[in-house]
Steps between C-alpha positions, in 0.01 A plus 500: 500500500420867435374719779524845644748434778622813677553376859870586471440852370560392140228558240447169319189552292555295184824344627568130531517407871649176629484403867689216665690372802875461539577129471770317699845561345350743248710798392400834351641388165260201497209745521621773263668310216168372354378861489767659284758601765842362411790396725690826448199701613445271800866541602456877476183481713679290762783753531273804504261356757759410767445819698122446499445124497731204447335282233675195647261529793180413317302280738310195378126542545499879468273654235623688197338691214625557146356791303576444131437662164183385327674337203494151345830445686448705820810674634532564873489870590465465878580222744348546847618280787267491800728477804194499727128568488585870536847558355617440143795573271444638149750426222437741214641302206454768236784721378545672839557168684404640842434305819302634795303385802131560553223407738126451477276741692409355838229570753471414868202345675456478878394156624446328834570150625472308824521145626521272800793259470419132548800339328735758347496861386560390142207255509271763650575732207466228235161390638367847415674535163716776647852554371766298689715812455306645794675246722836641392377854561393410854827317561690816404280735705508287815852358460611688813186425703349158431678167478321349200634155591283511810168593341228306678144397419267788580743777404335737255571797276328796339649697212438810292719495192522630146535291185654622177284460189572520129201518267279395792710189567678461833874465442626500858484628855597867530528547877326427829353820644388365836512163671395323817648163594375332816764259629450303823206737570729803477397755234781644288402803293702640211429827318702623204604861555753737347726722704794690360607326179378146561202276576493252787251305712397616849264359760197675655726666758734638233783255568693365203451133412859495381723367776870438528475142368278288279329213680669246269762489221253345252162628387326162507619157609455291813691464825654154493686532829484768767744641753555247778760397755445132416434357154587163344728595211385321180856469361717456809239271664543646846325744732639853497386862521357661186559872549323612186177469304485285185278624218440234233438613141587387145861522389569838343245695707647846573621561857467858626698692758254572780647844558748761382860420586855414396599154371772366730525146359402349165672168439483120525564283805458126541203510739345832394531449126474827310400766749479875560530686829374859535578743783207740537622717787689470828224277639370272224661261249331241275628197308355297210628144445489221236452723193520344155696811407579844635351788299727686260683787666438382856840499673652630825478876530199539271202690642164328448147634531205344675328259260803479267575154358826371648484137387279210397352199677708183477626206703877554512693404811339289770144496364254229396283713274459851355455759775664798666610481862445854626701604805458815705747652748428765763805639677702201380255236629283289267131543583160402357420796274128420512494577872685830466299825526634733233421871549312672216663756275400867488126579538303767316683832531329769706476724195287234327292399802193703406499373144542141619215528749274616217632215285394254772151649512472453124627139488460316830120507515477385140740215574314394816168504311613237245292185566716208608485204263505159666457194279360306796236769559420619146161643596661757730720688257581594145788706379587727211726343242 
């Protein structure tokens, strides 16, 4: 297996190159011992590499490359571990024994997508061979605006986004540049724009899409029970008020704080199970019940950020299956958070208004002009992939 193989910036003309995948329960020693690297050298490599990469964290299924001397018994001179399609770690096994990180050159390509939803957002993407990761991107962009548990048939989206490519192969979504999501016949625009030191998404009027609270404490799941004054309790077998919203999801699914705040309770109680309560300000407080476990470091007095994992889905306490009961207080009274109108955060600053208006001219027309793909009316549209 001789080839000129310089994708990692190492000249290999005439070298012996071996490529493989990390196997389950395989250690670095299992790979290097057959190629002339002894245990003492491997121990030295392990110690020297700690500040760059912990060799105990080799992941099964990841690619690796060995560059060896071209001898009857080839000796490994370089071991390259591919942490991702872009990033890799080089172990120089020659006398210098150096370890360093590298990355393949990448390029960006602008693409478009659109679709009318007939069953689910995920299915709409899959039907067009579009990356399901776009669903996660939209969930993040519109987390403060659209309740993705209430998506209905006929909702639609249009996107302009960039993909990251390595050697002409797509390796992932880079970022969404502009988006339109029509929900219950209401159009929600989102345009990525930088002001001061950071990027954020703003609508066509220059208002931020980022609001005080996320719409839900989970990215994707389903509402198994809503806020109601009268519900038949599945465990207690009696009618009682359910002053929260239950989101069902697999055990272990991360639960996020819907807003910045201070943890005021993080403990176990008989009915609540493992739960966390967060005070966001003088008006709003939220609570998350029935966790399988509370996240490490989450305890009273700790400040948490919006979107930070505070625990994991479970069924502790008075629960029949894995879910989180999400409770929302306003001025000390439990309310239905999905009916609450949360004011938006800061809009485009006046000093950036001119630049943003020009940004809209550049992007909104292009977004609106994307043909709308509808699987039930395929003759009416086609989209860029």
